[in-house]
C-alpha positions as CSV (number, residue, x, y, z in Angstrom):
1,M,-33.3,-49.3,2.2
2,T,-33.9,-48.1,-1.2
3,C,-37.5,-47.5,-3.2
4,D,-37.4,-48.6,-6.5
5,T,-41.0,-47.1,-6.9
6,V,-42.8,-43.9,-5.7
7,D,-46.4,-43.8,-5.2
8,I,-47.8,-40.4,-6.5
9,R,-51.0,-41.0,-4.6
10,R,-49.5,-41.4,-1.4
11,R,-47.4,-38.5,-1.8
12,N,-50.2,-36.2,-2.8
13,L,-52.1,-37.9,0.3
14,L,-49.5,-36.4,2.3
15,R,-49.4,-32.9,0.5
16,G,-53.1,-32.8,1.6
17,R,-54.1,-33.8,-2.2
18,A,-56.4,-36.6,-1.7
19,R,-56.2,-36.6,-6.2
20,P,-54.3,-34.9,-8.5
21,S,-56.7,-32.3,-10.9
22,W,-55.9,-34.9,-13.8
23,P,-53.6,-38.3,-13.7
24,S,-49.8,-37.3,-14.9
25,I,-49.5,-38.2,-18.7
26,R,-45.9,-40.0,-18.8
27,P,-44.1,-39.8,-22.3
28,P,-46.0,-41.6,-25.5
29,W,-44.7,-45.4,-26.1
30,S,-43.9,-45.5,-22.3
31,D,-45.9,-47.8,-19.6
32,Q,-47.9,-45.7,-17.8
33,N,-48.3,-48.3,-15.0
34,S,-44.1,-49.3,-14.6
35,F,-42.9,-46.0,-15.5
36,T,-42.3,-44.8,-12.3
37,S,-40.1,-48.1,-11.4
38,L,-38.3,-48.1,-14.6
39,C,-37.5,-44.1,-15.3
40,I,-34.4,-43.0,-13.6
41,R,-35.2,-39.3,-13.7
42,C,-32.6,-38.0,-16.0
43,G,-34.4,-35.3,-17.9
44,K,-32.9,-36.7,-21.2
45,C,-36.7,-37.0,-23.0
46,G,-37.5,-33.5,-21.6
47,E,-34.4,-31.9,-23.0
48,A,-35.2,-34.2,-26.5
49,C,-38.7,-32.8,-26.9
50,P,-38.7,-30.3,-29.7
51,E,-42.1,-29.2,-28.7
52,G,-41.1,-28.9,-24.7
53,I,-43.9,-30.2,-23.3
54,V,-42.0,-33.1,-21.5
55,G,-41.0,-31.7,-18.3
56,A,-40.1,-32.7,-14.5
57,G,-43.4,-33.7,-12.5
58,D,-44.1,-35.0,-9.3
59,G,-40.9,-36.7,-7.8
60,G,-39.2,-35.8,-10.9
61,F,-40.6,-38.1,-13.2
62,P,-41.3,-37.1,-16.8
63,E,-44.9,-36.1,-17.7
64,I,-46.7,-34.2,-20.3
65,D,-48.0,-30.7,-20.0
66,F,-50.5,-30.1,-22.8
67,L,-51.1,-26.7,-21.7
68,K,-47.5,-25.6,-23.5
69,G,-48.6,-27.6,-26.9
70,E,-49.2,-30.9,-28.6
71,C,-47.2,-33.8,-28.6
72,T,-46.5,-34.5,-32.5
73,F,-45.2,-38.3,-31.5
74,C,-41.4,-37.6,-33.3
75,G,-39.8,-40.0,-30.6
76,D,-37.1,-37.9,-30.3
77,C,-38.2,-38.5,-26.4
78,A,-37.7,-42.1,-26.4
79,A,-34.9,-41.8,-28.7
80,A,-33.0,-40.0,-25.5
81,C,-33.7,-42.0,-23.0
82,P,-31.1,-44.5,-21.4
83,A,-33.4,-46.6,-19.2
84,P,-36.1,-49.5,-20.8
85,V,-39.0,-46.9,-20.3
86,F,-40.2,-46.7,-23.9
87,G,-41.4,-49.2,-26.4
88,D,-41.6,-49.8,-29.9
89,T,-42.2,-46.1,-31.2
90,A,-43.9,-47.5,-34.4
91,G,-46.9,-48.5,-32.5
92,N,-49.7,-46.9,-30.6
93,P,-48.0,-44.1,-28.7
94,W,-50.7,-44.4,-25.7
95,N,-54.6,-44.7,-25.2
96,A,-55.7,-41.2,-24.8
97,V,-58.3,-39.2,-26.1
98,A,-59.5,-35.9,-25.4
99,A,-62.6,-35.1,-23.2
100,A,-64.7,-31.8,-22.7
101,G,-65.6,-31.3,-19.2
102,A,-68.6,-29.2,-17.9
103,S,-67.2,-25.8,-18.1
104,C,-66.8,-25.9,-21.8
105,L,-68.1,-22.6,-23.2
106,S,-70.6,-24.4,-25.9
107,A,-72.2,-26.6,-23.0
108,Q,-73.1,-23.0,-21.4
109,G,-74.5,-21.8,-24.7
110,I,-71.8,-19.5,-25.8
111,T,-70.2,-20.4,-29.4
112,C,-66.5,-21.6,-29.2
113,R,-65.2,-24.3,-31.7
114,S,-61.4,-23.5,-30.8
115,C,-60.8,-27.4,-29.8
116,Q,-62.4,-28.4,-33.1
117,D,-60.3,-25.6,-35.2
118,S,-57.0,-27.2,-33.3
119,C,-57.6,-30.8,-34.3
120,D,-56.1,-32.1,-37.3
121,Q,-57.5,-35.5,-37.1
122,S,-60.8,-34.0,-37.0
123,A,-61.5,-36.0,-34.1
124,I,-63.6,-33.0,-32.3
125,R,-67.0,-32.1,-34.1
126,F,-70.0,-30.1,-32.4
127,A,-73.5,-31.8,-32.5
128,L,-76.8,-29.3,-31.7
129,A,-78.7,-30.8,-28.7
130,P,-82.0,-29.8,-27.3
131,G,-82.2,-26.3,-26.4
132,G,-80.0,-24.8,-29.1
133,I,-76.7,-25.9,-27.1
134,A,-73.9,-27.8,-28.8
135,R,-72.4,-30.8,-27.4
136,V,-68.6,-31.4,-27.8
137,L,-68.5,-35.0,-29.4
138,V,-64.8,-36.6,-29.6
139,D,-64.1,-39.5,-32.0
140,G,-62.2,-41.9,-29.8
141,Q,-61.2,-43.9,-33.0
142,A,-59.7,-40.6,-34.9
143,C,-58.6,-38.8,-31.3
144,T,-54.7,-39.8,-31.1
145,G,-54.2,-38.1,-27.7
146,C,-51.8,-35.5,-29.1
147,G,-53.5,-32.7,-26.8
148,A,-53.4,-29.6,-29.5
149,C,-56.9,-29.4,-28.1
150,V,-55.9,-28.4,-24.6
151,S,-53.8,-25.5,-24.9
152,T,-56.4,-23.7,-27.2
153,C,-59.4,-24.1,-25.0
154,P,-59.9,-20.7,-23.1
155,V,-61.2,-22.3,-20.1
156,G,-59.4,-25.1,-19.3
157,A,-62.3,-27.6,-20.5
158,I,-60.3,-30.0,-22.6
159,T,-58.1,-32.8,-20.9
160,I,-56.4,-36.0,-22.0
161,Q,-57.3,-39.3,-20.7
162,L,-55.6,-42.1,-20.6
163,H,-57.6,-45.5,-20.9
164,A,-56.8,-49.0,-19.9
165,G,-56.1,-51.6,-22.7
166,D,-52.9,-51.5,-24.2
167,G,-50.1,-51.7,-21.6
168,H,-49.6,-47.8,-22.2
169,A,-52.2,-46.3,-20.0
170,A,-52.9,-45.8,-16.4
């Protein structure tokens, strides 16, 4: 009997993890929903990534590690892949945006703008809220989901979240 797909949620349940801390983000221009059924786990996309952010995740499937850096959307991962995993690299790489969690230093009343400073698209800004605390605001239209803000956050409050809608999200 062969298995064409791997259900990561089921694997995590058997390991005692009901849910991963955040969902795996597959390389850009790949269909997040059918990725595990199409990927042959050869590792060529990771070898081709000049940023070194594509690596083997659970089950050996490639995933993005934004703690290592940002995606420049160069397309080298897609060009190196021998399987029909990637779509047209001229289109939207994925439907993903940055999000700040409750551990954000600004939400704790501590001045920090590291995520804003690292965002080339100026998609992250801060707005003063009652009590003098600045709230993180992410412009979903401007954010490319590149992840530049993730590794610069000193407390790990920034994550990249996929949103359904274009076939590139989970």
